[in-house]
C-alpha positions as CSV (number, residue, x, y, z in Angstrom):
1,X,0.0,0.1,0.1
2,X,3.0,2.4,0.8
3,X,4.2,1.4,-2.8
4,X,1.1,2.6,-4.2
5,X,0.8,6.0,-2.2
6,X,4.5,7.0,-2.8
7,X,3.7,6.7,-6.8
8,X,0.5,8.4,-6.7
9,X,2.6,11.2,-5.0
10,X,4.4,11.1,-7.7
11,X,1.6,11.1,-10.7
12,X,0.2,14.1,-8.8
13,X,3.7,16.0,-9.1
14,X,4.6,14.9,-12.5
15,X,0.5,16.1,-13.9
16,X,1.8,19.3,-12.5
17,X,3.5,21.1,-15.2
18,X,1.1,18.8,-18.1
19,X,-1.6,20.4,-16.3
20,X,0.3,24.1,-16.4
21,X,0.3,23.5,-20.1
22,X,-2.9,22.3,-20.5
23,X,-4.8,25.1,-19.2
24,X,-2.7,27.5,-21.7
25,X,-3.9,26.1,-24.6
26,X,-7.3,25.4,-26.8
27,X,-9.5,22.8,-25.9
28,X,-8.9,19.9,-27.7
29,X,-6.7,21.2,-29.9
30,X,-2.9,18.9,-30.6
31,X,-1.3,20.5,-27.6
32,X,-4.4,19.7,-25.2
33,X,-4.2,16.4,-26.1
34,X,0.0,15.4,-25.5
35,X,-0.3,17.6,-21.9
36,X,-2.9,14.5,-20.9
37,X,-1.7,11.8,-23.2
38,X,2.4,12.4,-22.7
39,X,1.6,12.5,-18.9
40,X,-0.9,8.9,-18.9
41,X,2.3,7.1,-21.2
42,X,4.7,8.5,-18.1
43,X,2.0,7.1,-15.6
44,X,2.0,3.8,-17.5
45,X,5.6,3.7,-17.1
46,X,5.6,4.3,-13.2
47,X,3.3,1.2,-12.9
48,X,6.0,-1.0,-14.7
49,X,9.3,0.1,-13.5
50,X,7.3,0.1,-9.3
51,X,6.1,-3.5,-10.6
52,X,2.4,-2.3,-8.9
53,X,0.5,-3.9,-11.2
54,X,-2.7,-3.2,-12.9
55,X,-5.3,-4.0,-9.7
56,X,-8.7,-2.4,-9.8
57,X,-7.6,-0.4,-6.2
58,X,-4.9,1.1,-8.3
59,X,-6.7,2.7,-10.5
60,X,-8.1,4.7,-8.0
61,X,-5.3,6.2,-6.0
62,X,-3.5,6.8,-9.3
63,X,-6.1,8.5,-11.3
64,X,-7.3,10.8,-8.9
65,X,-3.8,11.5,-7.8
66,X,-3.8,12.6,-12.0
67,X,-6.4,14.4,-11.8
68,X,-5.8,16.8,-9.4
69,X,-2.0,17.2,-10.4
70,X,-3.8,18.1,-13.6
71,X,-6.2,20.4,-11.7
72,X,-3.6,21.9,-9.5
73,X,-1.5,23.0,-12.6
74,X,-4.5,24.4,-13.5
75,X,-4.0,26.6,-10.5
76,X,-1.0,27.8,-10.3
77,X,-1.3,29.3,-14.3
78,X,-4.3,31.0,-13.0
79,X,-2.5,32.0,-9.6
80,X,0.9,33.2,-11.6
81,X,-1.3,35.2,-14.1
82,X,-2.8,37.6,-11.5
83,X,1.3,38.2,-10.2
84,X,3.2,38.3,-13.4
85,X,1.0,39.7,-16.7
86,X,3.3,37.1,-18.6
87,X,2.4,33.5,-19.1
88,X,3.1,30.7,-21.5
89,X,2.9,27.4,-21.1
90,X,6.1,26.3,-19.6
91,X,5.7,26.1,-15.7
92,X,9.3,26.8,-14.9
93,X,10.1,29.2,-17.1
94,X,7.0,31.7,-15.9
95,X,7.7,31.0,-12.3
96,X,11.2,31.6,-12.9
97,X,10.2,34.8,-14.3
98,X,8.1,35.5,-12.0
99,X,10.7,35.0,-9.0
100,X,12.3,37.8,-10.5
101,X,10.4,40.3,-11.0
């Protein structure tokens, strides 16, 4: 159970930049699909590397972590837009630029 929670935390953290990217592009565009599906591929890779398998209870934890990470990224871009006028699709560069001002 601890392994599933650790993988869930990693999934959450990994999805924050992807949610940030997704929130800054047009819905249903190619970039929007990539922001979701690249993260899905990473989650599947984490499942395989961690050997947690594909039991039904792992989906509950990982899908929740995935959705919360995507939503957290969207919330970060909204807050950064209030602080800084300029927001791109790259969370790391935007945080760096806003911290310099």
